[in-house]
MARFINU-15835 format. One record per residue: x, y, z of N, C-alpha, C in turn. Coordinates in steps of 0.05 Angstrom, whole numbers, padded with zeros to 5 digits, always signed. Example, Ala and Ser with C-alpha at 12.3 -4.5 7.8 and 13.67 -1.06 7.14 Angstrom:
BEGIN
+00264-00114+00156+00246-00090+00156+00264-00066+00156+00257-00045+00142+00273-00021+00143+00258+00001+00157
***
This chain:
BEGIN
-00779-02060+02333-00753-02067+02322-00752-02057+02293-00728-02050+02284-00723-02041+02257-00703-02059+02243-00708-02063+02217-00688-02077+02201-00686-02063+02174-00662-02060+02164-00658-02049+02138-00653-02071+02118-00668-02072+02097-00666-02093+02077-00664-02082+02049-00653-02098+02032-00652-02092+02003-00668-02113+01989-00688-02105+01973-00704-02123+01958-00696-02121+01928-00692-02144+01916-00686-02145+01887-00709-02160+01874-00723-02145+01857-00747-02156+01844-00741-02167+01816-00749-02192+01811-00748-02201+01783-00767-02185+01766-00764-02185+01740-00780-02169+01722-00810-02174+01725-00818-02199+01731-00847-02205+01733-00859-02196+01759-00844-02188+01779-00856-02180+01805-00852-02151+01811-00840-02136+01792-00833-02108+01798-00857-02090+01803-00881-02098+01793-00905-02082+01798-00921-02090+01822-00911-02109+01837-00925-02119+01861-00925-02098+01883-00947-02092+01896-00949-02072+01917-00938-02082+01944-00913-02086+01946-00900-02099+01969-00904-02083+01995-00899-02057+01994-00901-02041+02019-00930-02040+02029-00949-02040+02010-00977-02041+02018-00983-02067+02032-00974-02089+02021-00979-02116+02033-00966-02118+02060-00942-02107+02063-00928-02109+02089-00945-02094+02110-00955-02071+02104-00971-02056+02123-00998-02070+02129-01011-02078+02108-01038-02090+02110-01038-02117+02124-01021-02135+02114-01021-02163+02124-01004-02169+02148-00983-02152+02152-00964-02158+02173-00960-02136+02193-00974-02113+02189-00971-02090+02207-00942-02081+02210-00928-02082+02187-00900-02074+02186-00899-02047+02170-00887-02027+02182-00883-02001+02169-00858-02002+02151-00860-01990+02128-00837-01989+02109-00829-01961+02103-00804-01954+02108-00793-01929+02101-00775-01933+02077-00782-01922+02054-00767-01927+02029-00743-01908+02030-00719-01921+02029-00694-01906+02030-00684-01901+02002-00686-01921+01984-00678-01917+01957-00695-01936+01939-00702-01926+01916-00718-01943+01898-00707-01940+01870-00702-01962+01857-00694-01963+01829-00713-01984+01816-00736-01975+01808-00757-01993+01798-00768-01982+01772-00769-01999+01751-00781-01991+01726-00795-02015+01714-00816-02011+01699-00831-02033+01687-00813-02051+01670-00818-02077+01672-00804-02097+01656-00773-02097+01659-00764-02088+01682-00735-02089+01688-00732-02100+01717-00708-02109+01723-00702-02118+01750-00702-02093+01767-00715-02094+01791-00717-02071+01808-00703-02075+01835-00695-02053+01847-00682-02054+01874-00696-02034+01891-00701-02042+01916-00714-02025+01935-00700-02029+01962-00691-02007+01974-00679-02008+02000-00699-01997+02020-00706-02013+02039-00727-02006+02059-00717-02008+02087-00728-01991+02104-00725-01995+02133-00752-02004+02143-00753-02029+02152-00777-02041+02162-00779-02038+02192-00802-02032+02202-00805-02030+02232-00831-02043+02240-00830-02057+02262-00853-02071+02273-00844-02091+02294-00863-02107+02303-00857-02128+02322-00839-02149+02309-00820-02160+02325-00800-02179+02314-00813-02202+02300-00834-02214+02311-00848-02236+02299-00861-02228+02272-00873-02204+02272-00885-02195+02247-00864-02189+02226-00841-02178+02234-00820-02173+02215-00810-02199+02203-00806-02219+02219-00797-02245+02209-00817-02257+02190-00843-02256+02197-00864-02266+02179-00865-02251+02153-00861-02225+02154-00861-02208+02130-00838-02215+02112-00814-02219+02124-00790-02227+02109-00794-02254+02096-00806-02273+02110-00811-02299+02099-00831-02297+02075-00852-02280+02078-00871-02276+02056-00858-02264+02032-00840-02245+02036-00826-02232+02013-00810-02253+01998-00797-02271+02012-00782-02292+01999-00800-02310+01982-00824-02316+01993-00842-02334+01978-00853-02321+01952-00850-02295+01950-00859-02281+01926-00838-02280+01903-00816-02293+01908-00794-02293+01888-00777-02269+01889-00779-02253+01910-00763-02229+01913-00739-02236+01929-00716-02228+01920-00691-02233+01935-00688-02212+01956-00684-02220+01981-00682-02201+02003-00655-02206+02017-00642-02184+02023-00617-02185+02038-00618-02164+02060-00609-02172+02083-00607-02154+02106-00583-02136+02102-00587-02110+02106-00566-02091+02102-00550-02090+02128-00524-02094+02126-00507-02092+02149-00484-02073+02144-00487-02059+02122-00465-02040+02114-00467-02014+02130-00445-02001+02131-00443-01975+02144-00428-01956+02126-00435-01930+02129-00420-01909+02115-00394-01904+02130-00372-01902+02116-00346-01896+02127-00336-01870+02116-00328-01852+02134-00316-01826+02126-00286-01827+02132-00270-01823+02111-00241-01822+02114-00235-01793+02122-00231-01788+02148-00228-01761+02158-00202-01748+02148-00182-01764+02141-00157-01753+02130-00161-01742+02102-00178-01755+02086-00183-01747+02059-00204-01725+02056-00222-01724+02075-00245-01705+02075-00234-01677+02076-00245-01659+02059-00237-01631+02059-00259-01613+02070-00279-01625+02083-00301-01611+02096-00315-01591+02077-00319-01599+02052-00331-01581+02033-00362-01579+02038-00373-01599+02050-00402-01598+02056-00421-01607+02034-00410-01615+02010-00428-01624+01989-00446-01647+01997-00435-01665+02013-00451-01689+02021-00474-01681+02039-00472-01659+02053-00493-01651+02071-00519-01644+02056-00515-01635+02032-00539-01626+02016-00555-01649+02005-00544-01673+02004-00558-01696+01993-00567-01716+02015-00558-01712+02039-00564-01731+02061-00593-01727+02070-00610-01748+02065-00639-01744+02072-00644-01745+02102-00626-01755+02118-00631-01757+02147-00614-01737+02163-00600-01720+02149-00583-01700+02162-00563-01713+02181-00553-01736+02172-00532-01750+02188-00504-01737+02182-00502-01723+02160-00478-01708+02153-00484-01679+02156-00470-01665+02173-00474-01637+02178-00447-01623+02181-00447-01597+02176-00423-01581+02181-00426-01568+02208-00406-01570+02225-00407-01557+02251-00408-01527+02247-00427-01513+02259-00430-01484+02254-00407-01467+02264-00392-01478+02284-00369-01462+02294-00343-01468+02278-00338-01494+02273-00312-01501+02261-00314-01507+02231-00339-01510+02221-00343-01518+02193-00331-01545+02186-00327-01561+02206-00317-01588+02201-00341-01607+02198-00337-01627+02181-00359-01646+02176-00363-01664+02201-00388-01667+02208-00395-01684+02231-00413-01706+02219-00408-01731+02227-00424-01754+02218-00438-01766+02242-00464-01767+02240-00481-01778+02262-00489-01806+02252-00473-01826+02259-00477-01853+02250-00504-01865+02258-00514-01858+02281-00539-01870+02291-00563-01863+02274-00562-01841+02259-00586-01834+02243-00582-01841+02213-00558-01850+02206-00552-01856+02178-00567-01881+02170-00580-01880+02146-00595-01903+02136-00581-01916+02113-00556-01909+02108-00539-01921+02087-00553-01920+02060-00564-01897+02053-00576-01893+02027-00555-01890+02005-00531-01883+02013-00508-01881+01996-00509-01857+01977-00527-01838+01981-00528-01815+01964-00504-01797+01966-00491-01798+01989-00468-01781+01994-00443-01791+01979-00441-01817+01973-00417-01828+01962-00409-01815+01935-00427-01815+01915-00419-01802+01890-00417-01772+01891-00427-01760+01912-00426-01731+01915-00399-01721+01924-00384-01738+01938-00358-01730+01950-00337-01726+01928-00327-01702+01925-00307-01697+01904-00280-01709+01908-00274-01717+01933-00248-01729+01939-00250-01758+01946-00274-01769+01943-00279-01798+01948-00271-01806+01977-00279-01789+01996-00273-01795+02024-00295-01811+02037-00317-01816+02023-00340-01830+02034-00343-01857+02019-00346-01878+02035-00350-01905+02023-00367-01921+02042-00372-01946+02036-00386-01964+02054-00367-01988+02059-00371-02001+02082-00357-02025+02087-00371-02047+02072-00358-02069+02066-00371-02090+02050-00378-02113+02067
***
């Protein structure tokens, strides 16, 4: 099973090796989608966790006991097809290649199933046709 989570680290826990502990103690794999972490500052980490459902739940409970705020990501990327001009700028920043230009029509295609909602495409869009639901 997979779960996408956002971790918000207080300043005193930002140096904690969370992904290492998840793998070692809970057998949970962590795919880092986005990281905004710096010493002595509040940090944010977006992870895709994968493993057995019971291990995932135990890992999430452990994260909470460490003083780290965890929220399950349920957001989705939304493409406003009427506003989109099919420029393709978003395809260059998409780490999962969920945004591609069709080779025949040059129209933007969005593969929702592979999108990890990293949101890198949002600021790249010159016409603001990409957003997330809240």
